[in-house]
N, C-alpha and C positions, 0 to 999 in steps of 0.2 A: 517570558523570554522570547525574543524574536526568532523567527524561522529564517534560516539563511538560504540563499540561492546562489547558484553559480551560472555563468554564461557558458552556453554550449554552442558549438558550431557544427554544421554538417553541409554536405553538398547535395542539392536536389538532384534526384536521379531520373525523374520522369516529368513529362509535361513541358509547357512553354518555358519554364525557368530552369530546365535541365542544365546541370553544370554550374549553376549559381551557388555561391557560398552564402548561407543564411545563418543568423544567430538567434538563439532563443534563451530562455532561462529554465532551470530545473532545480528542484529542492536539493539541498545538501543533507546527506545522512551521515551522522557522526559515528555510526557503528550499530551493532545489533546487540540487544540485551539478551542474555541467555536465560533459560528457565531458572537457573540458580540466582541470577540477578533479580529477576522478578519475584521469586519466592522470598528473597531477603527483604525486598521493598514491602511486600504485603505483610510479612511477619512483623516488621517494625510497627505496623499500625493495627495489629490484632493480638490476640492471646495465643495464636498458633505459632509453632516453631517453623523455621524455614523448611525443615523436612516434612512437616505435616502439610504445609502449603504445597510443596512440590508433589506430594502424593495425590492431593486433591486435583491439582492441575493435570497430572499424568492421567488420572482416571477420567477427568473431564474430556481430555483430548481423545482418549480411547473410546468413550461412549459417543462422542460427536461422530467419529469415523464409523463406528458400528451402526449408528442410527441412519447415517447417510447411505451406507451400504444397503440398509433395509428399505430405502426409498423415502425416508423422511427428510425434510428440511429442518435445520436446527437454528433456532434464534439464539444469538449470543448477546447477553444482556448489554444493551447500550452500544453494541458494535454493529450488528446486522445479522443477516441470515446466510448460513452456509448450505449449499445444496449441490446436487450432482448435475452436470451439464453434459450434453452430447456434442461431439464434433462430428457432423454428418457428411457423407458423400452427397453429390448432387441428387436432388429429388427425382422421383420416377413419375411417369405419366398415369399409372394405374394404381389405385389403392391396394389391390391384391399383391402388387409387387413390392410394397413398402414393408420392410421387415428389419430385424436387428442387423442384417447385413449392411444397412445404410450407415450404421454407426462406425466411424473411423476410430474414435477415441472417447474415453470418459475423462472428464476433468472436473475439478472442484470449481464451483461458482460461489461468488460472494456478492451480496447486495447490502451495502452499508445502510444502517438505519438512519432515518431522517424525519423531520417534521416540515410540513408545508407552511410557509409564512409568506403571504402576498404573492402567491404563485411561484415562490422560490424554495428550493430545497435547503434546509438547514441541517447539515449532517451532525449526528451526535458525537462523532469522534473528533470533530474539529472545534477548538475553543471559539467562543463568541468573537473575540478580537485577536487577530494575529498581525504583528508588524513584520515586515520583510526587511532583511539587511543583506547586502551583497557580500558574499563570502570573500574574504581577503581584503575587504575595505578597511579603512581606519578602525582600529580597535580589535580586529581579528588577529589571531596569532599566526595563521599559515593559510595556504591555499592559493589557488590560481584563479585568475579572472576568466579564463576560457579553457576549454578542453575540446578534444576532437571526438568525444563520446557522442555518437549520433543519436542514441536513444535517450539521452539525458539522465541515465541512471548513474548511481554512485556505488562504488564498491565498499563503502563504509570505512575506508582507511583514513578519512579526514579527521583532524583533531579539533580542538576547541573552536567554537564558531560564534563566540560572543561578538558584540560589536554595536554599532549605532543602530538605533531603531529607524525603520522606514515608516511610511504611512500605514496606519492600521487598515486592515481590509474589512 
């Protein structure tokens, strides 16, 4: 199935091109699968019930968080590694002044797993071949060709995004 994209527009706010309207593309998200949705999908291909799968996923999420709190990074099979990151205040000139007070916030970090091929990263989460199709083009059921969403994110409210395949990547 092709991956759909939408055209986004925003106004440049800094630099030589300040005030200029520019266009880019961003992926279209068709919604978010809930843990119940995922549990049902996994259960259809296993001997476990959706409830059993949900319990395992719940415990998995719990222990990932617990181990990150303990200072471990956690490798997620085929996805990547979760770890704890610091958002720091500006550095200090003397090592003796460096302390936990430099930490403004703790945030989760994620590094997707990949394989190096010819000095290029091949990410495990991305299929080998993806074709792109413009959302709202011939064959799609709804959607707009442009938006004023400056960060290119999508709120997941879009519907069906089938359509014509573009060139494979």
